[in-house]
C-alpha positions as CSV (number, residue, x, y, z in Angstrom):
1,M,-30.3,-16.9,5.1
2,P,-29.0,-15.5,2.7
3,L,-25.2,-16.5,1.1
4,N,-23.9,-13.2,1.9
5,K,-24.7,-11.7,5.1
6,Y,-23.4,-8.8,4.4
7,A,-25.2,-8.1,0.7
8,P,-27.8,-5.4,2.4
9,Q,-24.6,-3.8,3.9
10,A,-23.0,-3.5,0.9
11,A,-25.8,-2.6,-1.1
12,T,-26.5,0.4,1.5
13,H,-23.0,2.1,0.9
14,R,-22.9,1.8,-2.4
15,R,-26.3,4.0,-2.6
16,T,-24.9,6.2,-0.2
17,Q,-21.6,6.5,-2.0
18,S,-23.7,7.3,-5.1
19,A,-25.9,9.5,-3.2
20,I,-22.4,11.6,-1.8
21,L,-20.9,11.7,-5.3
22,E,-24.7,13.1,-6.8
23,G,-24.4,15.3,-4.1
24,A,-21.1,16.8,-5.1
25,K,-21.4,17.1,-8.8
26,N,-25.1,19.2,-8.3
27,L,-23.1,21.2,-5.9
28,I,-20.2,21.8,-8.4
29,A,-22.4,22.4,-11.1
30,T,-24.4,25.1,-9.2
31,V,-21.8,26.9,-6.8
32,G,-18.5,25.7,-7.8
33,L,-15.8,23.9,-6.6
34,A,-14.0,26.7,-4.2
35,K,-17.4,27.2,-2.8
36,M,-18.5,23.8,-2.0
37,S,-17.6,22.6,1.7
38,M,-18.2,19.0,3.3
39,I,-20.8,20.6,5.1
40,E,-22.8,21.3,2.0
41,I,-22.2,17.5,0.3
42,A,-23.7,16.3,3.3
43,D,-27.0,18.4,3.2
44,T,-27.1,17.9,-0.8
45,S,-26.6,14.5,-0.3
46,Q,-29.0,14.2,2.5
47,I,-26.7,12.2,5.4
48,S,-25.3,13.3,8.0
49,R,-21.6,14.8,8.4
50,A,-20.5,11.8,10.3
51,T,-21.4,9.8,7.6
52,L,-19.6,11.6,5.2
53,Y,-16.2,11.3,6.7
54,N,-17.0,7.6,7.5
55,H,-17.0,7.1,3.7
56,Y,-14.4,10.4,2.8
57,R,-12.1,12.2,5.1
58,D,-12.3,15.4,2.6
59,K,-13.5,17.2,0.0
60,E,-10.4,16.1,-2.2
61,S,-11.2,12.3,-1.6
62,V,-15.1,12.9,-2.6
63,L,-13.6,14.6,-5.5
64,A,-11.0,12.0,-6.2
65,A,-14.0,9.4,-6.0
66,L,-16.4,11.3,-8.3
67,C,-13.5,12.0,-11.1
68,D,-12.9,8.2,-10.9
69,S,-17.0,7.4,-11.1
70,E,-16.9,9.9,-13.8
71,I,-14.4,8.2,-16.1
72,R,-16.1,4.6,-15.0
73,R,-19.7,6.2,-16.1
74,L,-18.1,7.5,-19.6
75,V,-16.1,4.1,-20.1
76,S,-19.4,2.5,-19.7
77,I,-21.6,4.7,-22.1
78,A,-18.6,4.1,-24.6
79,Q,-18.4,0.6,-24.4
80,S,-22.3,0.3,-25.3
81,A,-22.6,2.2,-28.2
82,P,-22.9,0.4,-31.0
83,N,-19.8,1.2,-33.2
84,P,-16.7,3.7,-32.6
85,T,-18.3,6.9,-34.1
86,D,-21.3,6.7,-32.2
87,A,-18.9,5.6,-28.6
88,L,-17.2,9.0,-29.8
89,E,-19.8,11.2,-30.6
90,V,-21.8,10.3,-27.1
91,L,-18.7,11.1,-25.3
92,S,-18.5,14.1,-26.7
93,I,-22.0,15.2,-26.0
94,Q,-21.5,14.0,-22.5
95,I,-18.9,16.0,-21.7
96,S,-19.8,19.0,-23.7
97,S,-23.5,19.2,-21.9
98,D,-22.3,18.4,-18.4
99,G,-23.1,20.9,-15.8
100,A,-20.5,20.5,-13.4
101,L,-17.6,21.0,-16.5
102,A,-19.8,23.9,-17.1
103,N,-19.8,25.2,-14.0
104,M,-16.4,24.7,-13.4
105,R,-15.5,26.7,-17.0
106,I,-16.9,29.8,-15.4
107,C,-16.0,29.8,-11.6
108,D,-12.9,27.3,-11.6
109,P,-11.1,27.3,-14.3
110,A,-7.4,26.8,-12.8
111,P,-8.5,23.6,-11.4
112,L,-10.6,22.4,-14.1
113,T,-7.6,23.2,-16.5
114,Q,-4.9,21.8,-13.9
115,V,-7.3,18.0,-13.8
116,M,-7.5,18.2,-18.0
117,A,-3.5,18.8,-18.5
118,A,-2.9,16.1,-16.6
119,T,-2.5,13.5,-19.0
120,A,-0.4,11.1,-17.4
121,H,-2.7,10.5,-14.4
122,P,-3.6,7.0,-13.4
123,L,-7.3,7.7,-14.5
124,W,-7.0,9.3,-18.3
125,L,-4.5,5.9,-18.8
126,Q,-7.4,4.1,-17.6
127,F,-9.8,6.0,-20.0
128,N,-7.2,5.9,-22.8
129,D,-6.9,2.3,-22.5
130,A,-10.7,2.1,-22.5
131,L,-10.9,4.0,-25.8
132,A,-8.0,1.9,-27.1
133,M,-10.1,-1.0,-26.9
134,I,-13.4,0.4,-27.9
135,L,-12.0,2.1,-31.0
136,G,-9.3,-0.6,-32.1
137,S,-6.1,1.6,-32.2
138,Q,-4.0,3.3,-29.9
139,V,-2.9,5.9,-31.6
140,L,-6.7,6.5,-31.8
141,A,-7.6,6.6,-28.5
142,D,-4.9,9.2,-28.1
143,L,-6.1,11.2,-30.3
144,A,-9.5,10.9,-29.6
145,T,-8.6,11.4,-25.4
146,R,-7.2,14.6,-26.5
147,W,-10.3,15.8,-28.8
148,L,-12.6,14.8,-25.4
149,I,-10.2,16.7,-23.1
150,G,-10.5,19.7,-25.1
151,Q,-14.2,19.7,-25.2
152,A,-14.6,19.8,-21.3
153,I,-12.7,23.4,-21.7
154,Q,-14.3,24.5,-25.1
155,P,-17.6,22.3,-25.3
156,L,-19.0,21.2,-28.8
157,T,-22.9,21.2,-30.4
158,P,-24.2,17.8,-30.8
159,E,-24.3,18.4,-34.4
160,D,-20.2,18.9,-34.1
161,S,-19.5,16.4,-32.0
162,R,-21.1,14.2,-34.5
163,L,-19.6,15.6,-37.3
164,Q,-16.0,15.2,-35.6
165,A,-16.5,12.0,-34.5
166,E,-17.1,10.9,-38.3
167,F,-14.0,12.8,-39.3
168,L,-11.9,11.1,-36.4
169,I,-13.0,7.7,-37.8
170,A,-13.0,8.1,-40.8
171,R,-9.2,9.4,-41.4
172,A,-8.1,6.7,-39.2
173,N,-9.1,4.4,-41.4
174,L,-7.7,6.0,-44.3
């Protein structure tokens, strides 16, 4: 008998949530936020509508969970980088090359700008705190967070990501 008889259910729950969030992100990248519906999220995620509504009550709650998931993913990527410069570079590349953000710049600029400007939101504060731990400086984390937010609106090339990350770290170490 397994130690936790609910472990298989929890694993299924996590897989379903992951499929929903991946489906929502793919829809944002292809049709845009405004044209995305709960029905399309269920269809893209290959789950029933009832299952979707068992997990999320509406599109806004799916989007909130997606934002939380993306922040956690970015923090995890940054934490696995060998040094602060590499952490900033990989974050910059991830943000600048994200398909959902790219489509939002074209199809949904107002909601994108609104989310990027809400730097007092708990998710941004969580991201900023994680960056402060990675970078070893709250001031540098504040600057880097704003630099990365800017890339959601105006992406960088991978080469520019590296150069600007090196510049930020070099200036912080003066």
